N, C-alpha and C positions, 0 to 999 in steps of 0.2 A: 168290967172288961172280961171277966171269966164266964159270963153268961152266953157268950157267942164263940163259935169255933175260931181258932187262930188262923190267920192268913199268912203268917210268917213263912217264907220260903216259896210261896206260890208265885207263879209268873202270870202277868197280865200284859199281853202285847210285848213291848220292849222293856218292861220293868219287872223287877223281883222285889217282893215285900221283905224288908229286913227287920223292922221293929214296930211294935204297936205303941202309939203315943196317947196322950190324954184326949178324950173325946171333945168335940166342939160343945159350945153352950147349948146347942140344940140336940145334943146326944149322938151326933154322927161320929162314928169311929174314924180315927185318923191313923195313917200308917207312914212310916219312913220308908221310902222306896229308892232303889238304885236303878237307873236307866242303863241300857246297854252302852250308851255313849260315855258312861262314867260319872254322870251327874247324879247327885242325890236330891230328892225333893219329897214334899209331903202331899199325900192325897187321901181323900176319904174313900170308904168302901164303895159308895155309890159311883164315884167317878171312875174307879178302877174297873168295876163290873160293866159299866155301860159304854166303855170305850174299847172296841176290839183291838185297836192299835195304841194302847196306853203308852204314853211316853212323857218325858219331862218338858216337852216343848221343842225338842231338837228337830223333830220332823218338819216343824214350821220354820226352823232356822237352818239355812244351808251351812255346810262346813266352810268356814272362812280361813282355815289353816293355809298359810302360805300367801294369803292376800296382803296387799300393802295399802294402807290407808294413811295418807299424810306422811308423818314421820314414823309410823308404826308398821311393823310386820307381825301378822298374827301367827303365833306359834301353835295354838290349838285351844281347845276348850279347857277350862279350869274347873275346880270344885268350888270356887268362890262365887258368891252371889251378892248382889247389891240390893238393899231395901228400896222398894218403890211403893210408898204408901202402905197398903195392907198386904202387898205381895212382894216377891223378890224376883230379880231377873238374873240370869246366868251371865258370867263374865268370861271374856276371852283373855288368855295369857298372851301378852304382846311384848315385843322388844322394840324400844325406841332407837332412832338412829344414833343417839348418844351412848347406847349400850344399856340403858336402864330397863329393867323388867317392870311392866305395869299391867294392870287389869282393867279392861274396858267392856262396857255393854255394847251391843250391836249398834244402837243409835248413836252412842258417843263416838264410835269408830268412824261413822259417816259424817260427823260434824268436823269441818276443817279447823275450828277453833279448839277442839278437844282431842284431835287425833295425834297426840304426842304425850310424853310423860309430864308430870307436874312441873319438874324443873325447867324443861324446855318451854312449857306453857307460860310459866312465870317470866322467863326471859323474853318471850314474845310480847307479853302484855307490857313489860317494862319498856321494850323498844317502841311499841305503839304509843306509849305515854310520852316518851322522849320526842318522837316524831311530831306528836300533836303540840308539844311545847316548842317546836322549831329547832330541834337538835339535828345536826348533820355531822357525822364523824366525831361524835362526842362534844360538839361545839354548838351552843345556842346562838343561832344567827342573829336574833334580835339583840343579844348582849353586845356583839361586836359591831353592830350597826348603830347602836346608841351608846356612846361612850360618856354618858353623864357620870359625874363623880358619885361614888356610893356614900352611905351615911358616915363611914369611918374616915373618909377623906377630908383633910383640913386645908390642903393647898389650893383647892378649886379646880384642879386638873387631874383626871383619873390617871393613875400610874406615876404621878409625880409626888414626891414627899420630901420633907426637910429632914436631913440627918443632923441631929444635934451634936453628935460626936465629932463630925467634921465641919459643921457649919456650912454645909453645901446642900444643894438640891440634887436629888437622885431621880433618874428616870428608869422605869422598868415596866415589863409587860408579862402577863401570865396568859399562856395559850396552850390548850390541851394538856393541862397538868404541869407545864414547865414554866418556871419563873426565869425570865431573861432580863439581864441588866444592860442598860445603855449609857452608862457613865454617870459622873457627878459633875455639877456645874455650880459656879458662884452665883450666876443669875438665874432666877426662876424661869425667865423667858427662854433661855437656852435649853433648860431641861424639858420644857413643854415642847419645843421644836424637835428635840430628840425623840420624845415619846410619839409625836405625830408622824415622824418619818418611819418609826417602827410599825405603827399601825398601818400606814399606807403600804409598806412592803410586805408585812406578814399577813395581815388581814386581807389586803387587796389580792394577793396571790391565792389565798384560800377561797375567797368568794368567786374568783374567776374559774376555779375548778368545779364549782357546783352549779354554775349558770348554764 
């Protein structure tokens, strides 16, 4: 490294050389450079000298500060870079609509599935999964349209069970996280009718709102 004159402090186009790094496997000298835009990047001597307007790549990338992409507003360029195979790409500092600061490459900003912070993306993906499973307003439509007894049910009717403490049949219904009771009955048939009336009233009104 000492056999060649130092380039530290020299300017090439938009960049200033700050530090000499280990040479490449082919013996090319490498330099840590800082661009006028604020980004740091690594370049070889040959690349610096043959480019009259040497830069970190910002001349190819327009300033996106203030632009809105999906849920993100670009605040400006950052010093962060993301690995892309054998190279790295600069990242933009962004603010999500939820207030979270995140860092995105230009291509991810323009991708509607990625133009948001990780937390919002996770919520979006979870919602998409619920929609695919037939959920509306937190309720799985197929479940309320098919009231077959589950494996834990022993009475033969969903929502009806025998209370051994009172020796009576009880009718209840769980909807959107709430457990509702519809009385206790001596006869199993009466409890079944109470459960069916509850289904018609509660589930029926809900299904009407989404049709």
